[in-house]
C-alpha positions in Angstrom: 0.0 0.0 0.0 1.3 3.5 -0.9 0.2 6.7 0.8 -2.0 8.6 -1.7 -1.4 12.0 -0.3 0.1 14.6 -2.6 0.0 17.2 0.1 2.2 15.0 2.4 4.7 14.5 -0.5 4.7 18.3 -1.1 5.3 19.1 2.6 8.0 16.4 2.9 9.7 17.8 -0.2 9.7 21.3 1.2 11.1 20.0 4.5 13.7 18.1 2.5 14.9 21.4 0.9 15.5 22.8 4.4 17.1 19.6 5.6 19.4 19.7 2.5 20.4 23.2 3.4 21.2 22.1 6.9 23.2 19.1 5.6 25.4 21.5 3.5 26.0 23.7 6.6 26.7 20.7 8.8 29.2 19.3 6.3 31.1 22.6 6.2 31.0 23.2 9.9 31.9 19.7 11.1 34.8 19.7 8.6 36.1 23.0 10.1 35.3 22.0 13.7 32.8 24.9 13.9 29.7 24.7 16.1 26.4 23.6 14.6 24.2 25.3 17.2 25.0 28.4 19.2 28.1 30.5 20.0 28.0 32.4 23.2 24.2 32.0 23.4 23.7 33.2 19.8 22.8 31.1 16.8 25.8 30.3 14.6 25.2 32.3 11.4 26.3 31.2 7.9 29.0 33.2 6.2 30.5 33.4 2.7 33.5 31.1 2.6 35.4 33.6 0.5 34.8 37.1 1.9 33.5 35.9 5.3 30.5 38.3 5.2 27.5 37.2 7.2 24.7 35.9 4.9 21.3 37.5 4.9 18.1 35.6 5.4 17.3 36.1 1.8 20.6 34.4 0.9 19.7 31.2 2.8 16.5 30.2 1.0 17.2 26.7 -0.4 17.7 26.6 -4.2 15.9 29.9 -4.7 18.7 32.0 -3.3 21.2 30.3 -5.6 19.0 31.1 -8.6 18.4 34.7 -7.6 22.1 35.3 -6.8 23.0 33.5 -10.1 25.4 31.3 -8.2 27.5 34.1 -6.8 28.0 35.8 -3.4 26.1 39.1 -3.2 29.1 40.8 -1.7 32.3 39.5 -3.3 30.8 37.8 -6.4 32.7 34.6 -5.7 31.0 31.6 -7.2 28.8 29.5 -4.9 29.4 25.8 -5.2 26.8 23.7 -7.1 26.9 21.4 -4.1 24.4 23.6 -2.3 21.4 23.4 -4.7 22.2 19.9 -5.8 22.2 18.5 -2.2 19.1 20.5 -1.4 17.2 19.2 -4.5 18.3 15.6 -4.0 17.3 15.7 -0.3 13.9 17.2 -1.3 13.3 14.5 -3.9 14.2 11.7 -1.4 11.9 13.2 1.2 9.1 13.4 -1.3 9.8 9.8 -2.3 9.5 8.8 1.3 5.9 10.0 1.3 5.2 7.9 -1.8 7.0 4.7 -0.7 5.7 4.5 2.9 2.6 2.8 4.1 2.1 5.1 7.1 3.0 8.6 8.2 5.5 7.3 10.9 7.2 5.2 8.2 7.4 8.1 5.9 9.1 10.2 8.6 11.5 7.3 9.2 12.3 7.0 5.5 12.9 10.7 5.3 15.1 10.8 8.3 17.2 7.9 7.0 17.5 9.6 3.6 18.8 12.8 5.3 21.4 10.9 7.3 22.5 9.0 4.2 22.8 12.1 2.1 25.1 13.7 4.7 27.2 10.6 5.0 27.6 10.5 1.2 28.7 14.1 0.8 31.0 14.1 3.8 32.7 10.9 2.7 33.0 12.2 -0.9 34.7 15.4 0.2 36.7 14.2 3.2 37.1 10.5 2.9 35.6 9.9 6.3 32.4 8.4 7.8 31.7 10.3 11.0 31.0 8.2 14.1 29.3 11.3 15.6 26.5 10.7 13.0 26.5 6.9 12.5 26.5 5.8 16.2 23.5 7.9 17.3 21.7 7.0 14.1 22.2 3.3 14.8 20.5 3.6 18.1 17.7 5.8 16.9 17.0 3.7 13.8 16.8 0.6 16.0 14.3 2.2 18.3 12.3 3.7 15.4 12.1 0.4 13.5 11.1 -1.4 16.7 8.2 1.0 17.2 7.3 0.5 13.5 6.9 -3.2 14.1 10.0 -4.4 12.3 11.1 -7.9 13.4 13.9 -7.7 16.0 15.7 -10.7 14.6 15.7 -9.1 11.2 17.4 -5.9 12.5 19.9 -7.9 14.6 20.9 -10.1 11.7 21.1 -7.1 9.4 23.4 -5.3 11.8 25.6 -8.4 12.4 25.9 -9.1 8.6 26.5 -5.4 7.8 29.0 -4.7 10.5 30.6 -8.2 10.2 31.0 -7.9 6.4 33.0 -4.7 6.6 34.8 -5.7 9.8 36.1 -8.8 8.1 37.4 -6.7 5.2 39.0 -4.3 7.6 40.8 -7.1 9.5 41.9 -8.9 6.3 43.3 -5.8 4.6 44.5 -4.2 7.9 42.4 -1.1 7.1 43.4 -0.7 3.5 40.1 -1.7 1.8 37.7 -0.1 4.2 37.9 2.1 7.3 36.4 1.8 10.7 33.7 4.2 9.7 32.5 1.8 7.0 31.9 -0.8 9.7 29.6 1.5 11.6 27.9 2.4 8.3 27.3 -1.3 7.6 25.8 -1.6 11.1 23.5 1.3 10.4 22.4 0.0 7.0 21.7 -3.4 8.5 19.4 -1.9 11.2 17.6 0.3 8.7 17.2 -2.3 5.9 17.1 -5.7 7.7 19.3 -8.5 6.5 17.5 -9.3 3.2 17.4 -5.8 1.9 21.0 -5.3 3.1 22.1 -8.0 0.8 20.4 -6.3 -2.1 22.2 -3.0 -1.1 25.6 -4.8 -0.9 25.1 -6.4 -4.3 24.1 -3.1 -5.9 27.0 -1.3 -4.2 29.7 -3.7 -5.4 28.3 -4.2 -8.9 27.8 -0.5 -9.4 31.1 0.4 -7.7 33.0 -2.1 -9.9 31.6 -0.7 -13.1 32.4 2.9 -12.1 35.9 1.9 -10.9 36.6 0.2 -14.1 35.5 3.2 -16.1 37.7 5.5 -14.0 40.6 3.2 -14.4 40.2 3.1 -18.1 40.2 6.9 -18.3 43.2 7.0 -15.8 41.3 9.2 -13.4 42.4 6.7 -10.7 45.0 4.0 -10.3 44.9 0.6 -8.5 46.5 2.3 -5.5 44.0 5.1 -5.3 41.8 5.4 -2.3 38.1 5.5 -3.1 35.4 6.6 -0.5 33.2 3.5 -0.2 30.2 5.3 1.1 29.9 7.0 -2.2 28.9 3.7 -3.7 27.1 2.1 -0.7 24.8 5.0 0.3 23.0 5.2 -3.1 22.6 1.4 -2.9 21.2 1.6 0.6 18.7 4.3 -0.6 17.6 2.2 -3.6 17.1 -0.8 -1.4 15.2 1.3 1.2 12.7 2.4 -1.4 12.6 -0.4 -3.9 14.1 -3.3 -2.0 11.0 -5.5 -2.1 10.6 -5.1 -5.8 14.2 -5.8 -6.5 14.2 -8.8 -4.2 11.1 -10.2 -5.8 12.5 -9.7 -9.3 15.8 -11.3 -8.4 14.1 -14.4 -6.8 11.7 -14.8 -9.8 14.7 -14.6 -12.1 16.4 -17.4 -10.2 13.3 -19.5 -10.0 
Protein backbone atom coordinates (compact mmCIF):
# COMPACT_ATOMS: atom_id res chain seq x y z
CA UNK A 1 0.00 0.00 0.00
CA UNK A 2 1.28 3.48 -0.90
CA UNK A 3 0.24 6.72 0.77
CA UNK A 4 -2.03 8.55 -1.67
CA UNK A 5 -1.43 12.03 -0.32
CA UNK A 6 0.10 14.59 -2.63
CA UNK A 7 0.01 17.21 0.13
CA UNK A 8 2.18 15.02 2.35
CA UNK A 9 4.65 14.50 -0.49
CA UNK A 10 4.74 18.26 -1.09
CA UNK A 11 5.32 19.07 2.56
CA UNK A 12 8.00 16.43 2.90
CA UNK A 13 9.68 17.80 -0.22
CA UNK A 14 9.72 21.32 1.23
CA UNK A 15 11.08 20.01 4.51
CA UNK A 16 13.69 18.13 2.48
CA UNK A 17 14.87 21.40 0.95
CA UNK A 18 15.45 22.83 4.42
CA UNK A 19 17.15 19.64 5.62
CA UNK A 20 19.37 19.67 2.52
CA UNK A 21 20.42 23.22 3.39
CA UNK A 22 21.23 22.08 6.92
CA UNK A 23 23.24 19.13 5.55
CA UNK A 24 25.38 21.53 3.51
CA UNK A 25 25.97 23.72 6.56
CA UNK A 26 26.69 20.71 8.79
CA UNK A 27 29.20 19.27 6.32
CA UNK A 28 31.09 22.56 6.18
CA UNK A 29 30.98 23.24 9.92
CA UNK A 30 31.93 19.74 11.08
CA UNK A 31 34.85 19.66 8.65
CA UNK A 32 36.09 22.98 10.10
CA UNK A 33 35.29 22.03 13.72
CA UNK A 34 32.79 24.88 13.88
CA UNK A 35 29.71 24.74 16.13
CA UNK A 36 26.39 23.65 14.64
CA UNK A 37 24.18 25.34 17.21
CA UNK A 38 24.97 28.45 19.19
CA UNK A 39 28.07 30.49 19.97
CA UNK A 40 27.96 32.43 23.23
CA UNK A 41 24.20 32.03 23.40
CA UNK A 42 23.72 33.23 19.82
CA UNK A 43 22.79 31.11 16.84
CA UNK A 44 25.77 30.31 14.62
CA UNK A 45 25.20 32.27 11.40
CA UNK A 46 26.34 31.22 7.94
CA UNK A 47 29.04 33.24 6.19
CA UNK A 48 30.52 33.44 2.72
CA UNK A 49 33.48 31.08 2.59
CA UNK A 50 35.40 33.60 0.47
CA UNK A 51 34.84 37.09 1.93
CA UNK A 52 33.52 35.95 5.34
CA UNK A 53 30.52 38.29 5.21
CA UNK A 54 27.49 37.15 7.19
CA UNK A 55 24.75 35.91 4.90
CA UNK A 56 21.33 37.54 4.95
CA UNK A 57 18.11 35.61 5.44
CA UNK A 58 17.30 36.10 1.76
CA UNK A 59 20.60 34.39 0.89
CA UNK A 60 19.66 31.24 2.79
CA UNK A 61 16.50 30.16 0.97
CA UNK A 62 17.21 26.66 -0.41
CA UNK A 63 17.72 26.60 -4.21
CA UNK A 64 15.85 29.92 -4.66
CA UNK A 65 18.72 32.01 -3.29
CA UNK A 66 21.21 30.26 -5.56
CA UNK A 67 19.05 31.09 -8.59
CA UNK A 68 18.40 34.71 -7.57
CA UNK A 69 22.08 35.30 -6.83
CA UNK A 70 23.03 33.55 -10.08
CA UNK A 71 25.36 31.29 -8.17
CA UNK A 72 27.51 34.10 -6.75
CA UNK A 73 28.01 35.80 -3.38
CA UNK A 74 26.11 39.12 -3.23
CA UNK A 75 29.14 40.83 -1.67
CA UNK A 76 32.31 39.52 -3.34
CA UNK A 77 30.75 37.81 -6.41
CA UNK A 78 32.67 34.60 -5.66
CA UNK A 79 31.03 31.56 -7.22
CA UNK A 80 28.84 29.49 -4.91
CA UNK A 81 29.45 25.76 -5.16
CA UNK A 82 26.85 23.73 -7.05
CA UNK A 83 26.93 21.37 -4.09
CA UNK A 84 24.41 23.57 -2.28
CA UNK A 85 21.43 23.44 -4.68
CA UNK A 86 22.19 19.86 -5.77
CA UNK A 87 22.20 18.51 -2.20
CA UNK A 88 19.05 20.50 -1.40
CA UNK A 89 17.20 19.20 -4.45
CA UNK A 90 18.29 15.58 -3.97
CA UNK A 91 17.26 15.67 -0.31
CA UNK A 92 13.90 17.18 -1.27
CA UNK A 93 13.32 14.45 -3.87
CA UNK A 94 14.20 11.72 -1.37
CA UNK A 95 11.89 13.21 1.25
CA UNK A 96 9.07 13.37 -1.30
CA UNK A 97 9.77 9.80 -2.33
CA UNK A 98 9.52 8.82 1.33
CA UNK A 99 5.90 9.95 1.31
CA UNK A 100 5.18 7.88 -1.78
CA UNK A 101 6.96 4.72 -0.66
CA UNK A 102 5.75 4.54 2.94
CA UNK A 103 2.57 2.81 4.14
CA UNK A 104 2.07 5.14 7.10
CA UNK A 105 3.04 8.62 8.25
CA UNK A 106 5.51 7.33 10.89
CA UNK A 107 7.19 5.17 8.25
CA UNK A 108 7.37 8.15 5.87
CA UNK A 109 9.09 10.19 8.58
CA UNK A 110 11.49 7.31 9.23
CA UNK A 111 12.32 6.96 5.53
CA UNK A 112 12.89 10.71 5.27
CA UNK A 113 15.14 10.77 8.33
CA UNK A 114 17.20 7.86 6.99
CA UNK A 115 17.49 9.64 3.64
CA UNK A 116 18.80 12.79 5.29
CA UNK A 117 21.42 10.87 7.25
CA UNK A 118 22.52 8.98 4.15
CA UNK A 119 22.84 12.15 2.06
CA UNK A 120 25.06 13.69 4.74
CA UNK A 121 27.25 10.58 4.97
CA UNK A 122 27.56 10.53 1.18
CA UNK A 123 28.65 14.13 0.78
CA UNK A 124 30.99 14.05 3.78
CA UNK A 125 32.74 10.88 2.68
CA UNK A 126 32.96 12.17 -0.90
CA UNK A 127 34.70 15.36 0.20
CA UNK A 128 36.67 14.24 3.24
CA UNK A 129 37.10 10.45 2.88
CA UNK A 130 35.58 9.95 6.33
CA UNK A 131 32.41 8.42 7.78
CA UNK A 132 31.71 10.27 11.01
CA UNK A 133 30.98 8.22 14.13
CA UNK A 134 29.25 11.26 15.62
CA UNK A 135 26.54 10.68 13.00
CA UNK A 136 26.47 6.90 12.53
CA UNK A 137 26.52 5.83 16.19
CA UNK A 138 23.49 7.87 17.33
CA UNK A 139 21.74 6.99 14.06
CA UNK A 140 22.17 3.26 14.76
CA UNK A 141 20.46 3.59 18.15
CA UNK A 142 17.67 5.85 16.86
CA UNK A 143 17.03 3.67 13.79
CA UNK A 144 16.82 0.56 15.97
CA UNK A 145 14.28 2.16 18.32
CA UNK A 146 12.27 3.68 15.45
CA UNK A 147 12.11 0.40 13.53
CA UNK A 148 11.08 -1.41 16.70
CA UNK A 149 8.17 1.02 17.15
CA UNK A 150 7.27 0.52 13.48
CA UNK A 151 6.94 -3.20 14.13
CA UNK A 152 10.04 -4.40 12.30
CA UNK A 153 11.15 -7.85 13.40
CA UNK A 154 13.88 -7.68 16.04
CA UNK A 155 15.75 -10.66 14.62
CA UNK A 156 15.72 -9.06 11.17
CA UNK A 157 17.39 -5.94 12.53
CA UNK A 158 19.93 -7.86 14.60
CA UNK A 159 20.85 -10.11 11.68
CA UNK A 160 21.12 -7.09 9.41
CA UNK A 161 23.45 -5.27 11.78
CA UNK A 162 25.58 -8.38 12.36
CA UNK A 163 25.89 -9.05 8.63
CA UNK A 164 26.48 -5.40 7.75
CA UNK A 165 29.00 -4.74 10.48
CA UNK A 166 30.63 -8.16 10.22
CA UNK A 167 31.04 -7.95 6.44
CA UNK A 168 33.04 -4.73 6.64
CA UNK A 169 34.83 -5.72 9.84
CA UNK A 170 36.13 -8.84 8.08
CA UNK A 171 37.44 -6.74 5.19
CA UNK A 172 39.02 -4.31 7.63
CA UNK A 173 40.84 -7.09 9.48
CA UNK A 174 41.95 -8.95 6.34
CA UNK A 175 43.28 -5.80 4.65
CA UNK A 176 44.49 -4.17 7.88
CA UNK A 177 42.39 -1.14 7.10
CA UNK A 178 43.44 -0.73 3.47
CA UNK A 179 40.13 -1.72 1.84
CA UNK A 180 37.66 -0.12 4.21
CA UNK A 181 37.89 2.09 7.27
CA UNK A 182 36.41 1.81 10.72
CA UNK A 183 33.67 4.23 9.75
CA UNK A 184 32.51 1.83 7.04
CA UNK A 185 31.94 -0.83 9.71
CA UNK A 186 29.58 1.51 11.58
CA UNK A 187 27.91 2.43 8.28
CA UNK A 188 27.35 -1.28 7.63
CA UNK A 189 25.78 -1.64 11.08
CA UNK A 190 23.50 1.32 10.41
CA UNK A 191 22.45 0.02 7.00
CA UNK A 192 21.69 -3.39 8.50
CA UNK A 193 19.45 -1.91 11.18
CA UNK A 194 17.61 0.28 8.66
CA UNK A 195 17.16 -2.33 5.94
CA UNK A 196 17.13 -5.70 7.68
CA UNK A 197 19.30 -8.54 6.45
CA UNK A 198 17.49 -9.31 3.17
CA UNK A 199 17.42 -5.76 1.85
CA UNK A 200 20.96 -5.26 3.13
CA UNK A 201 22.13 -8.05 0.83
CA UNK A 202 20.41 -6.26 -2.06
CA UNK A 203 22.23 -3.04 -1.14
CA UNK A 204 25.60 -4.79 -0.90
CA UNK A 205 25.12 -6.40 -4.30
CA UNK A 206 24.13 -3.07 -5.89
CA UNK A 207 27.05 -1.26 -4.24
CA UNK A 208 29.70 -3.71 -5.36
CA UNK A 209 28.35 -4.23 -8.87
CA UNK A 210 27.84 -0.50 -9.41
CA UNK A 211 31.13 0.37 -7.73
CA UNK A 212 33.04 -2.13 -9.87
CA UNK A 213 31.58 -0.74 -13.09
CA UNK A 214 32.36 2.85 -12.11
CA UNK A 215 35.85 1.94 -10.87
CA UNK A 216 36.65 0.16 -14.13
CA UNK A 217 35.48 3.20 -16.06
CA UNK A 218 37.66 5.49 -13.97
CA UNK A 219 40.64 3.16 -14.38
CA UNK A 220 40.19 3.11 -18.14
CA UNK A 221 40.22 6.91 -18.25
CA UNK A 222 43.19 6.97 -15.85
CA UNK A 223 41.31 9.15 -13.35
CA UNK A 224 42.36 6.70 -10.66
CA UNK A 225 44.96 3.96 -10.29
CA UNK A 226 44.86 0.60 -8.53
CA UNK A 227 46.49 2.27 -5.53
CA UNK A 228 44.01 5.15 -5.32
CA UNK A 229 41.78 5.42 -2.27
CA UNK A 230 38.09 5.54 -3.11
CA UNK A 231 35.43 6.55 -0.55
CA UNK A 232 33.20 3.48 -0.21
CA UNK A 233 30.16 5.33 1.14
CA UNK A 234 29.86 7.04 -2.25
CA UNK A 235 28.87 3.65 -3.70
CA UNK A 236 27.15 2.14 -0.67
CA UNK A 237 24.84 5.02 0.29
CA UNK A 238 23.00 5.18 -3.08
CA UNK A 239 22.61 1.39 -2.93
CA UNK A 240 21.15 1.65 0.59
CA UNK A 241 18.66 4.28 -0.57
CA UNK A 242 17.61 2.23 -3.61
CA UNK A 243 17.12 -0.79 -1.37
CA UNK A 244 15.20 1.27 1.19
CA UNK A 245 12.65 2.44 -1.38
CA UNK A 246 12.64 -0.40 -3.90
CA UNK A 247 14.14 -3.35 -2.01
CA UNK A 248 10.97 -5.45 -2.05
CA UNK A 249 10.56 -5.11 -5.82
CA UNK A 250 14.23 -5.79 -6.51
CA UNK A 251 14.23 -8.82 -4.24
CA UNK A 252 11.07 -10.22 -5.84
CA UNK A 253 12.49 -9.66 -9.32
CA UNK A 254 15.76 -11.34 -8.40
CA UNK A 255 14.07 -14.36 -6.83
CA UNK A 256 11.70 -14.76 -9.78
CA UNK A 257 14.70 -14.59 -12.10
CA UNK A 258 16.42 -17.40 -10.18
CA UNK A 259 13.31 -19.54 -9.98
